[in-house]
C-alpha positions in Angstrom: -76.7 -73.0 -14.5 -75.0 -76.1 -14.9 -71.7 -77.5 -14.1 -69.2 -80.0 -15.9 -66.0 -81.4 -14.8 -62.6 -81.6 -17.3 -60.5 -84.5 -15.8 -56.6 -83.7 -16.8 -56.0 -87.3 -18.5 -53.0 -86.9 -15.4 -50.4 -89.6 -14.2 -51.7 -89.5 -10.7 -54.0 -92.2 -11.3 -51.6 -94.4 -11.0 -50.9 -97.4 -13.8 -52.7 -100.0 -15.4 -56.0 -100.8 -14.0 -55.4 -98.3 -11.3 -56.4 -95.7 -14.0 -59.6 -97.5 -15.1 -60.7 -97.4 -11.5 -59.6 -93.5 -10.6 -62.2 -92.5 -13.7 -65.0 -94.7 -12.0 -64.9 -92.9 -8.9 -64.4 -89.5 -10.5 -67.3 -90.0 -13.0 -69.1 -91.7 -10.5 -68.7 -89.5 -7.8 -69.3 -86.1 -9.9 -72.8 -87.5 -11.5 -74.2 -88.1 -8.1 -73.1 -84.8 -7.1 -74.7 -82.7 -9.6 -72.2 -82.7 -12.5 -73.7 -82.4 -15.8 -70.9 -83.5 -17.7 -67.4 -85.3 -18.0 -64.7 -83.7 -20.1 -61.2 -84.8 -21.0 -58.4 -83.2 -23.1 -57.3 -83.9 -26.4 -54.0 -83.5 -26.0 -51.1 -85.8 -26.8 -48.7 -84.4 -24.1 -49.0 -83.6 -20.5 -49.9 -80.3 -20.0 -47.7 -77.7 -17.9 -50.3 -76.4 -15.1 -50.7 -80.4 -14.2 -47.1 -81.8 -15.2 -44.4 -82.0 -17.4 -44.7 -83.0 -21.3 -43.3 -86.8 -20.7 -45.4 -87.6 -17.8 -48.2 -89.5 -18.9 -51.3 -88.2 -21.0 -54.4 -90.6 -22.3 -55.8 -90.3 -25.6 -59.2 -88.4 -25.1 -61.5 -90.2 -27.5 -60.2 -93.4 -26.6 -60.5 -92.6 -22.6 -64.2 -91.3 -23.1 -64.9 -94.5 -24.9 -63.9 -96.5 -22.0 -65.8 -93.9 -19.6 -69.1 -94.6 -22.0 -69.2 -98.3 -20.4 -69.5 -97.4 -16.7 -72.7 -97.2 -15.2 -73.4 -93.7 -15.7 -75.7 -91.3 -17.8 -73.0 -88.2 -17.7 -72.5 -86.6 -20.8 -69.3 -86.9 -22.2 -67.0 -85.0 -24.1 -63.7 -83.4 -25.3 -62.5 -79.8 -24.8 -61.6 -79.6 -27.2 -60.6 -81.7 -30.2 -58.0 -80.3 -32.4 -59.3 -80.3 -35.8 -56.0 -80.9 -37.3 -55.3 -84.3 -35.8 -58.0 -85.7 -38.1 -60.0 -86.0 -40.8 -63.4 -84.2 -40.1 -65.4 -86.9 -41.8 -62.8 -89.5 -39.5 -63.9 -87.4 -36.2 -67.5 -87.4 -37.2 -67.4 -91.1 -37.4 -65.8 -91.5 -34.0 -68.1 -89.1 -32.8 -71.2 -90.9 -34.1 -69.7 -94.3 -32.6 -69.0 -92.8 -29.1 -72.8 -91.1 -29.2 -74.4 -94.8 -30.0 -71.9 -96.1 -27.5 -72.6 -93.9 -24.5 -76.5 -94.2 -25.4 -76.8 -90.8 -26.5 -74.1 -88.6 -24.2 -72.0 -86.8 -26.7 -71.1 -83.5 -26.2 -68.8 -82.6 -29.2 -65.9 -80.0 -27.9 -63.9 -79.0 -31.3 -61.7 -76.1 -31.9 -58.4 -75.1 -34.1 -55.0 -76.2 -32.1 -52.1 -77.4 -30.6 -49.1 -76.3 -32.3 -46.4 -77.8 -30.1 -48.0 -81.3 -30.1 -48.9 -81.4 -33.9 -45.0 -80.2 -34.4 -44.0 -83.2 -31.9 -46.3 -85.7 -33.9 -45.5 -84.7 -37.3 -48.8 -83.3 -37.9 -49.0 -80.3 -40.2 -49.8 -77.0 -38.3 -50.8 -74.6 -40.5 -51.5 -70.6 -40.2 -54.5 -69.5 -38.2 -56.3 -68.3 -41.0 -56.0 -71.7 -42.9 -56.8 -73.5 -39.3 -60.1 -71.2 -39.2 -61.1 -71.9 -42.4 -60.6 -75.7 -42.1 -62.5 -75.7 -38.5 -65.5 -73.8 -40.4 -65.2 -76.3 -43.3 -65.1 -79.5 -40.6 -68.2 -78.5 -38.3 -70.0 -78.5 -41.6 -69.2 -81.8 -42.7 -69.3 -83.1 -39.4 -73.2 -81.7 -39.3 -73.7 -83.7 -42.9 -72.1 -86.7 -41.7 -74.8 -86.9 -38.6 -77.8 -86.3 -40.5 -77.3 -87.0 -43.9 -77.7 -90.8 -45.5 -75.1 -89.8 -47.9 -72.9 -86.5 -47.3 -70.6 -85.1 -50.1 -69.1 -81.7 -49.4 -66.7 -80.0 -51.6 -64.3 -77.2 -49.8 -61.0 -75.5 -50.2 -59.2 -77.9 -47.7 -61.6 -80.8 -47.5 -63.9 -83.0 -49.7 -65.7 -85.9 -48.9 -68.3 -87.8 -51.8 -71.5 -90.5 -50.8 -69.9 -90.7 -47.3 -72.4 -93.0 -45.1 -72.0 -92.4 -41.6 -73.6 -95.5 -40.3 -75.0 -95.5 -37.4 -76.1 -92.5 -36.8 -75.7 -90.7 -33.3 -78.6 -91.3 -31.3 -79.2 -87.6 -30.4 -81.1 -86.1 -32.6 -80.9 -83.6 -35.1 -77.2 -84.2 -33.8 -75.1 -84.3 -30.5 -74.3 -80.6 -29.7 -71.3 -79.3 -31.3 -69.3 -77.2 -28.7 -66.3 -74.8 -30.8 -63.7 -73.6 -28.0 -61.8 -70.2 -28.6 -62.7 -67.1 -28.2 -60.9 -64.9 -32.1 -63.5 -62.2 -31.9 -62.9 -62.0 -35.9 -63.0 -65.3 -36.7 -63.8 -68.1 -34.1 -66.9 -66.5 -32.7 -68.2 -65.7 -35.8 -68.1 -69.5 -36.7 -69.7 -70.1 -33.5 -72.7 -68.0 -34.3 -72.9 -69.5 -38.1 -72.7 -73.1 -36.8 -72.1 -74.1 -33.7 -74.8 -75.4 -30.6 -72.3 -73.9 -27.8 -69.2 -71.6 -27.4 -66.4 -72.3 -24.7 -64.3 -69.2 -23.3 -61.6 -69.0 -20.8 -61.8 -65.4 -19.2 -62.7 -63.1 -16.3 -65.9 -61.9 -15.7 -65.3 -58.8 -17.6 -63.8 -60.9 -20.4 -66.9 -63.2 -20.9 -69.2 -59.8 -21.2 -67.1 -58.5 -23.6 -66.7 -62.0 -25.7 -70.6 -62.2 -25.5 -71.2 -59.3 -26.7 -69.0 -59.6 -29.8 -70.9 -63.3 -30.2 -74.1 -61.5 -29.9 -73.1 -58.8 -33.0 -71.9 -61.7 -34.8 -75.1 -63.9 -34.2 -77.1 -60.7 -35.3 -74.8 -59.8 -38.5 -75.8 -64.0 -39.8 -79.2 -63.6 -38.5 -78.8 -66.4 -35.6 -80.8 -66.5 -32.2 -78.1 -65.8 -29.9 -79.9 -67.4 -27.1 -79.8 -70.3 -28.9 -76.2 -70.9 -28.1 -75.0 -72.4 -24.7 -72.3 -70.3 -23.0 -69.7 -72.5 -21.4 -66.6 -71.7 -19.6 -63.5 -73.4 -18.9 -61.3 -72.6 -15.8 -59.2 -74.1 -13.4 -60.7 -73.9 -9.4 -58.5 -74.1 -6.5 -60.8 -73.8 -3.4 -60.3 -75.0 0.8 -62.0 -74.3 4.1 -58.4 -73.3 5.3 -57.3 -69.9 3.5 -54.0 -70.5 4.8 -53.3 -73.9 3.1 -55.0 -72.5 0.0 -52.8 -69.3 -0.4 -49.8 -71.4 -0.4 -51.1 -73.8 -3.1 -51.9 -70.6 -4.8 -48.5 -69.0 -4.6 -47.0 -71.8 -5.4 -49.0 -72.3 -8.7 -48.8 -69.1 -9.7 -45.0 -68.8 -9.6 -45.2 -65.1 -10.1 -47.9 -65.1 -13.0 -49.5 -61.3 -12.3 -53.2 -61.8 -10.3 -54.8 -59.9 -13.4 -53.4 -62.8 -15.7 -54.1 -65.3 -13.3 -57.8 -64.5 -13.0 -58.3 -64.8 -16.5 -58.2 -68.5 -16.4 -58.6 -69.5 -12.6 -60.9 -68.9 -9.4 -59.4 -69.8 -6.2 -61.0 -69.1 -2.7 -63.3 -70.9 0.2 -66.3 -72.4 -1.1 -68.4 -69.3 0.0 -66.0 -67.1 -2.1 -65.8 -69.7 -5.2 -69.8 -69.8 -5.0 -69.9 -65.8 -5.3 -67.7 -65.6 -8.2 -69.5 -68.3 -10.4 -72.8 -66.1 -9.6 -70.4 -62.9 -11.1 -69.9 -65.4 -14.3 -74.0 -66.6 -14.3 -74.8 -62.6 -13.8 -72.4 -61.9 -17.1 -73.9 -64.5 -19.0 -72.5 -67.9 -18.9 -74.9 -70.6 -18.6 -72.5 -73.7 -17.9 -69.6 -73.8 -15.6 -66.7 -76.2 -16.7 -64.0 -76.9 -13.7 -60.6 -78.3 -13.8 -59.7 -79.1 -10.4 -55.8 -79.4 -8.8 -54.7 -82.8 -10.3 -53.4 -83.9 -7.1 -56.1 -83.8 -4.9 -59.0 -83.7 -7.4 -61.3 -86.3 -6.0 -61.3 -84.4 -2.3 -61.8 -81.0 -4.4 -64.6 -82.3 -6.5 -66.4 -83.1 -3.5 -66.2 -79.9 -1.8 -67.0 -78.1 -5.1 -69.9 -80.4 -5.7 -71.6 -80.4 -2.1 -70.7 -76.6 -1.7 -71.3 -75.0 -5.1 -73.0 -77.2 -7.2 -75.9 -78.3 -5.5 -76.2 -74.3 -4.4 -77.4 -73.6 -8.3 
């Protein structure tokens, strides 16, 4: 199993140059511990489990462009890029540029969100059925732009004609494309048809169910299920001191039922977290991406890296 860390583009980084220095510390340490990838979110507002909407949030692709200049070989991605925010041909160009600037380290995450931010920024946000169709067309356009000399596509929602995307990405045939989302009828079918990787939230039982459905979709479209990387994203809270941990968990949960909490978060001592990760591995997860407590990210990164990542 491989591991990635998702950094929440948060306000704890300080201001100005301090933000860049914090990013360097996190990326450098994550790579040295054994993390395979570094991810940021494609949010425009701060998210609820980190801070308030008005608090600082760096734009994801710009952030990764800066990270690409660090002396590192860790893979870089957005988890996940909202398809409604950018025309897919423009997104393909951005992604190709980042792959070149990072010397072949892009991991393209893509999905069909986020209504609150789209509304705030004046970006049209279609109903879910249309967004699924747009997502399917977008993935096809991105792959064409990355692999064809002059790309053309005539879809219901998007059209390109003799579009150049030069330079091409360094990775061949193209950087891996991860689709985030777990819609059982539409999203997972798009994954089966076009994606190199999928990304879910969920408990072990949820993961088993979703992966079974993905396998069925793969069979229906003639896709090798094993050719798709199965990734899971979730929050991790860990501490050697169980009393301190329980206090932080209680504050974070704030009345959220335990069953619901377990769908997107893990908590415990390092040994307990390691056993929980093993459960996901046994359920079919290949790749585990974590976001850690923002206010103690470096400390948690060190502990998770030494006590979990290095044990796999």
